[in-house]
Biopython code that builds the backbone (N, CA, C, O; Angstrom):
import numpy as np
from Bio.PDB.StructureBuilder import StructureBuilder

atoms = [
    (1, "MET", "N", (-15.959, -12.065, -9.928)),
    (1, "MET", "CA", (-16.030, -12.208, -8.331)),
    (1, "MET", "C", (-14.749, -11.656, -7.828)),
    (1, "MET", "O", (-13.737, -12.123, -8.351)),
    (2, "ILE", "N", (-14.576, -10.611, -6.770)),
    (2, "ILE", "CA", (-13.386, -10.218, -6.377)),
    (2, "ILE", "C", (-13.225, -11.130, -4.986)),
    (2, "ILE", "O", (-13.877, -11.123, -3.942)),
    (3, "SER", "N", (-12.222, -11.816, -5.366)),
    (3, "SER", "CA", (-11.544, -12.771, -3.886)),
    (3, "SER", "C", (-10.263, -11.676, -3.105)),
    (3, "SER", "O", (-9.350, -11.055, -3.650)),
    (4, "PHE", "N", (-10.595, -11.751, -1.852)),
    (4, "PHE", "CA", (-9.600, -11.142, -0.986)),
    (4, "PHE", "C", (-9.044, -12.103, -0.167)),
    (4, "PHE", "O", (-8.655, -11.763, 0.950)),
    (5, "GLU", "N", (-8.904, -13.663, -0.668)),
    (5, "GLU", "CA", (-8.307, -14.628, -0.182)),
    (5, "GLU", "C", (-6.648, -14.493, -0.031)),
    (5, "GLU", "O", (-6.099, -15.135, 0.865)),
    (6, "ASN", "N", (-5.960, -13.756, -0.810)),
    (6, "ASN", "CA", (-4.852, -13.332, -0.452)),
    (6, "ASN", "C", (-4.430, -12.369, -1.546)),
    (6, "ASN", "O", (-5.215, -11.966, -2.404)),
    (7, "ASP", "N", (-2.883, -11.946, -1.460)),
    (7, "ASP", "CA", (-2.444, -11.036, -2.182)),
    (7, "ASP", "C", (-1.647, -11.347, -3.651)),
    (7, "ASP", "O", (-0.813, -10.606, -4.170)),
    (8, "TYR", "N", (-1.992, -12.268, -4.024)),
    (8, "TYR", "CA", (-1.355, -12.926, -5.215)),
    (8, "TYR", "C", (-2.036, -13.848, -6.198)),
    (8, "TYR", "O", (-1.491, -14.385, -7.163)),
    (9, "LEU", "N", (-3.428, -13.975, -5.792)),
    (9, "LEU", "CA", (-4.693, -14.493, -6.627)),
    (9, "LEU", "C", (-4.871, -13.850, -7.913)),
    (9, "LEU", "O", (-5.219, -14.610, -8.817)),
    (10, "GLU", "N", (-4.733, -12.791, -8.168)),
    (10, "GLU", "CA", (-5.192, -12.141, -9.302)),
    (10, "GLU", "C", (-3.812, -11.065, -9.881)),
    (10, "GLU", "O", (-3.056, -10.613, -9.021)),
    (11, "GLY", "N", (-3.678, -10.870, -10.712)),
    (11, "GLY", "CA", (-2.825, -9.917, -11.379)),
    (11, "GLY", "C", (-3.044, -8.629, -10.988)),
    (11, "GLY", "O", (-4.136, -8.484, -10.440)),
    (12, "ALA", "N", (-2.448, -7.745, -11.074)),
    (12, "ALA", "CA", (-2.111, -6.263, -10.892)),
    (12, "ALA", "C", (-2.931, -5.519, -11.693)),
    (12, "ALA", "O", (-3.199, -5.981, -12.802)),
    (13, "HIS", "N", (-3.440, -4.334, -11.326)),
    (13, "HIS", "CA", (-3.931, -3.313, -12.094)),
    (13, "HIS", "C", (-2.774, -2.601, -13.001)),
    (13, "HIS", "O", (-1.695, -2.344, -12.467)),
    (14, "GLU", "N", (-2.953, -2.351, -14.082)),
    (14, "GLU", "CA", (-1.797, -1.627, -15.025)),
    (14, "GLU", "C", (-1.374, -0.297, -13.762)),
    (14, "GLU", "O", (-0.223, -0.063, -13.392)),
    (15, "LYS", "N", (-2.212, 0.194, -13.434)),
    (15, "LYS", "CA", (-1.539, 1.923, -12.721)),
    (15, "LYS", "C", (-0.838, 1.109, -11.481)),
    (15, "LYS", "O", (-0.133, 1.905, -10.862)),
    (16, "VAL", "N", (-0.789, -0.162, -10.924)),
    (16, "VAL", "CA", (-0.178, -0.447, -9.763)),
    (16, "VAL", "C", (1.234, -0.823, -10.585)),
    (16, "VAL", "O", (2.349, -0.429, -10.245)),
    (17, "LEU", "N", (0.929, -1.707, -11.790)),
    (17, "LEU", "CA", (2.388, -2.044, -12.007)),
    (17, "LEU", "C", (3.274, -1.005, -12.522)),
    (17, "LEU", "O", (4.504, -1.005, -12.472)),
    (18, "ASN", "N", (2.230, 0.197, -13.201)),
    (18, "ASN", "CA", (3.339, 1.491, -13.511)),
    (18, "ASN", "C", (4.157, 1.744, -12.409)),
    (18, "ASN", "O", (5.385, 1.839, -12.405)),
    (19, "ARG", "N", (3.265, 1.860, -11.336)),
    (19, "ARG", "CA", (3.915, 2.572, -9.986)),
    (19, "ARG", "C", (5.139, 1.585, -9.559)),
    (19, "ARG", "O", (6.187, 2.092, -9.158)),
    (20, "LEU", "N", (5.006, 0.243, -9.643)),
    (20, "LEU", "CA", (5.831, -0.599, -9.426)),
    (20, "LEU", "C", (7.229, -0.138, -10.269)),
    (20, "LEU", "O", (8.313, 0.125, -9.747)),
    (21, "VAL", "N", (6.883, -0.110, -11.817)),
    (21, "VAL", "CA", (8.116, 0.071, -12.289)),
    (21, "VAL", "C", (9.048, 1.668, -11.984)),
    (21, "VAL", "O", (10.266, 1.842, -12.034)),
    (22, "GLU", "N", (7.930, 2.686, -11.663)),
    (22, "GLU", "CA", (8.363, 3.882, -11.185)),
    (22, "GLU", "C", (9.448, 3.912, -10.020)),
    (22, "GLU", "O", (10.406, 4.682, -10.093)),
    (23, "THR", "N", (9.243, 2.938, -8.803)),
    (23, "THR", "CA", (9.729, 2.960, -8.096)),
    (23, "THR", "C", (10.804, 1.668, -7.577)),
    (23, "THR", "O", (11.173, 1.292, -6.464)),
    (24, "ASN", "N", (11.065, 1.256, -8.853)),
    (24, "ASN", "CA", (11.845, -0.001, -8.665)),
    (24, "ASN", "C", (12.871, 0.126, -7.922)),
    (24, "ASN", "O", (12.986, -0.591, -6.929)),
    (25, "LEU", "N", (13.795, 1.035, -8.242)),
    (25, "LEU", "CA", (14.983, 1.167, -7.719)),
    (25, "LEU", "C", (15.234, 1.972, -6.538)),
    (25, "LEU", "O", (16.338, 2.282, -6.091)),
    (26, "VAL", "N", (14.039, 2.289, -6.060)),
    (26, "VAL", "CA", (14.017, 2.964, -4.431)),
    (26, "VAL", "C", (14.250, 1.980, -3.783)),
    (26, "VAL", "O", (13.671, 0.901, -3.915)),
    (27, "GLN", "N", (15.278, 2.276, -2.869)),
    (27, "GLN", "CA", (15.501, 1.539, -1.868)),
    (27, "GLN", "C", (14.712, 2.059, -0.469)),
    (27, "GLN", "O", (14.688, 3.265, -0.224)),
    (28, "ALA", "N", (14.196, 1.278, 0.255)),
    (28, "ALA", "CA", (13.246, 1.480, 1.392)),
    (28, "ALA", "C", (13.733, 0.541, 2.678)),
    (28, "ALA", "O", (14.568, -0.357, 2.569)),
    (29, "ALA", "N", (13.054, 0.914, 3.926)),
    (29, "ALA", "CA", (13.021, 0.260, 4.793)),
    (29, "ALA", "C", (11.841, -0.860, 4.750)),
    (29, "ALA", "O", (10.829, -0.770, 4.055)),
    (30, "GLY", "N", (12.179, -1.980, 5.662)),
    (30, "GLY", "CA", (11.510, -3.153, 5.912)),
    (30, "GLY", "C", (9.767, -2.698, 5.689)),
    (30, "GLY", "O", (9.492, -1.573, 6.108)),
    (31, "TYR", "N", (8.668, -3.469, 5.093)),
    (31, "TYR", "CA", (7.273, -3.647, 5.087)),
    (31, "TYR", "C", (6.896, -3.125, 6.281)),
    (31, "TYR", "O", (7.281, -3.659, 7.321)),
    (32, "GLY", "N", (5.943, -1.807, 6.296)),
    (32, "GLY", "CA", (5.306, -1.195, 7.216)),
    (32, "GLY", "C", (6.304, -0.186, 8.338)),
    (32, "GLY", "O", (5.955, 0.304, 9.411)),
    (33, "PHE", "N", (7.546, -0.107, 7.691)),
    (33, "PHE", "CA", (8.419, 0.985, 8.093)),
    (33, "PHE", "C", (9.196, 1.923, 7.297)),
    (33, "PHE", "O", (10.089, 2.678, 7.681)),
    (34, "ASP", "N", (8.648, 1.737, 5.953)),
    (34, "ASP", "CA", (9.053, 2.693, 4.916)),
    (34, "ASP", "C", (7.966, 3.966, 4.611)),
    (34, "ASP", "O", (6.836, 4.077, 5.087)),
    (35, "ASP", "N", (8.469, 4.646, 3.921)),
    (35, "ASP", "CA", (7.473, 6.079, 3.626)),
    (35, "ASP", "C", (6.420, 5.587, 2.696)),
    (35, "ASP", "O", (5.440, 6.328, 2.610)),
    (36, "PHE", "N", (6.406, 4.541, 2.009)),
    (36, "PHE", "CA", (5.332, 4.043, 1.327)),
    (36, "PHE", "C", (3.998, 3.871, 2.222)),
    (36, "PHE", "O", (2.927, 4.465, 2.099)),
    (37, "SER", "N", (4.462, 2.656, 3.379)),
    (37, "SER", "CA", (3.756, 2.640, 4.264)),
    (37, "SER", "C", (3.170, 3.636, 4.923)),
    (37, "SER", "O", (1.975, 3.607, 5.217)),
    (38, "ALA", "N", (3.965, 4.616, 5.216)),
    (38, "ALA", "CA", (3.330, 5.794, 6.423)),
    (38, "ALA", "C", (2.272, 6.456, 5.260)),
    (38, "ALA", "O", (1.138, 6.779, 5.616)),
    (39, "GLN", "N", (2.761, 6.656, 3.692)),
    (39, "GLN", "CA", (1.713, 7.336, 3.297)),
    (39, "GLN", "C", (0.563, 6.508, 3.056)),
    (39, "GLN", "O", (-0.493, 7.114, 2.878)),
    (40, "ALA", "N", (0.544, 5.424, 3.018)),
    (40, "ALA", "CA", (-0.889, 4.955, 2.639)),
    (40, "ALA", "C", (-1.457, 4.464, 4.309)),
    (40, "ALA", "O", (-2.499, 3.816, 4.407)),
    (41, "ALA", "N", (-0.872, 4.748, 5.213)),
    (41, "ALA", "CA", (-1.709, 4.811, 6.515)),
    (41, "ALA", "C", (-2.474, 6.073, 6.661)),
    (41, "ALA", "O", (-3.655, 6.345, 6.879)),
    (42, "ASP", "N", (-1.025, 6.972, 6.397)),
    (42, "ASP", "CA", (-2.237, 8.672, 6.136)),
    (42, "ASP", "C", (-3.444, 8.518, 5.563)),
    (42, "ASP", "O", (-4.509, 8.920, 6.033)),
    (43, "LYS", "N", (-3.245, 7.789, 4.290)),
    (43, "LYS", "CA", (-4.501, 7.924, 3.458)),
    (43, "LYS", "C", (-5.693, 7.186, 3.968)),
    (43, "LYS", "O", (-6.809, 7.697, 4.070)),
    (44, "ILE", "N", (-5.331, 5.690, 4.351)),
    (44, "ILE", "CA", (-6.371, 5.299, 5.359)),
    (44, "ILE", "C", (-6.951, 6.139, 6.524)),
    (44, "ILE", "O", (-8.177, 6.064, 6.610)),
    (45, "ARG", "N", (-6.426, 6.805, 7.300)),
    (45, "ARG", "CA", (-6.816, 7.570, 8.250)),
    (45, "ARG", "C", (-7.306, 8.747, 7.626)),
    (45, "ARG", "O", (-7.900, 9.514, 8.384)),
    (46, "LYS", "N", (-7.204, 9.099, 6.387)),
    (46, "LYS", "CA", (-8.108, 10.263, 6.274)),
    (46, "LYS", "C", (-9.388, 9.891, 5.334)),
    (46, "LYS", "O", (-10.247, 10.741, 5.097)),
    (47, "ILE", "N", (-9.462, 8.485, 4.783)),
    (47, "ILE", "CA", (-10.499, 8.189, 4.193)),
    (47, "ILE", "C", (-11.357, 7.457, 5.419)),
    (47, "ILE", "O", (-12.528, 7.202, 5.137)),
    (48, "ILE", "N", (-10.948, 7.137, 6.596)),
    (48, "ILE", "CA", (-11.817, 6.696, 7.669)),
    (48, "ILE", "C", (-12.018, 7.765, 8.583)),
    (48, "ILE", "O", (-12.585, 7.585, 9.661)),
    (49, "ASN", "N", (-11.578, 8.888, 8.205)),
    (49, "ASN", "CA", (-11.744, 10.302, 9.279)),
    (49, "ASN", "C", (-11.288, 10.135, 10.521)),
    (49, "ASN", "O", (-11.796, 10.913, 11.328)),
    (50, "CYS", "N", (-10.410, 9.300, 11.003)),
    (50, "CYS", "CA", (-9.621, 9.251, 12.233)),
    (50, "CYS", "C", (-8.364, 9.308, 12.052)),
    (50, "CYS", "O", (-7.693, 8.299, 11.834)),
    (51, "PRO", "N", (-7.807, 10.672, 12.128)),
    (51, "PRO", "CA", (-6.331, 10.903, 12.343)),
    (51, "PRO", "C", (-5.704, 10.288, 13.500)),
    (51, "PRO", "O", (-4.480, 10.157, 13.489)),
    (52, "GLU", "N", (-6.288, 9.950, 14.356)),
    (52, "GLU", "CA", (-5.614, 8.705, 15.596)),
    (52, "GLU", "C", (-5.350, 7.557, 15.417)),
    (52, "GLU", "O", (-4.523, 7.033, 16.162)),
    (53, "ALA", "N", (-5.893, 6.895, 14.500)),
    (53, "ALA", "CA", (-6.094, 5.415, 14.112)),
    (53, "ALA", "C", (-4.821, 4.951, 14.014)),
    (53, "ALA", "O", (-3.956, 5.613, 13.440)),
    (54, "THR", "N", (-4.539, 3.594, 14.643)),
    (54, "THR", "CA", (-3.286, 2.962, 14.356)),
    (54, "THR", "C", (-3.422, 1.920, 13.656)),
    (54, "THR", "O", (-4.117, 0.944, 13.939)),
    (55, "ILE", "N", (-2.495, 2.145, 12.317)),
    (55, "ILE", "CA", (-2.494, 1.287, 11.109)),
    (55, "ILE", "C", (-1.526, 0.658, 11.015)),
    (55, "ILE", "O", (-0.416, 1.173, 11.154)),
    (56, "ARG", "N", (-1.716, -0.701, 10.736)),
    (56, "ARG", "CA", (-0.474, -2.049, 10.866)),
    (56, "ARG", "C", (-0.408, -2.389, 9.688)),
    (56, "ARG", "O", (-1.416, -2.271, 8.991)),
    (57, "PHE", "N", (0.616, -2.827, 9.225)),
    (57, "PHE", "CA", (0.928, -3.933, 7.863)),
    (57, "PHE", "C", (1.399, -5.295, 8.008)),
    (57, "PHE", "O", (1.589, -5.992, 7.011)),
]
sb = StructureBuilder()
sb.init_structure("model")
sb.init_model(0)
sb.init_chain("A")
sb.init_seg("    ")
for serial, (resi, resn, name, xyz) in enumerate(atoms, 1):
    if name == "N":
        sb.init_residue(resn, " ", resi, " ")
    sb.init_atom(name, np.array(xyz, "f"), 0.0, 1.0, " ", f" {name:<3s}", serial, name[0])
structure = sb.get_structure()
């Protein structure tokens, strides 16, 4: 069963862990104000087909 109770209940997928290793030394602004969050927001807007959607993290 998949639980969305919190973000630390289960281990991370191998692809997620690999990406964390790849970007480990990248310095970024705070959560929600960084390039990674902006990229994620753009992907969410595309998936929901709503380019004007406000995405908050």
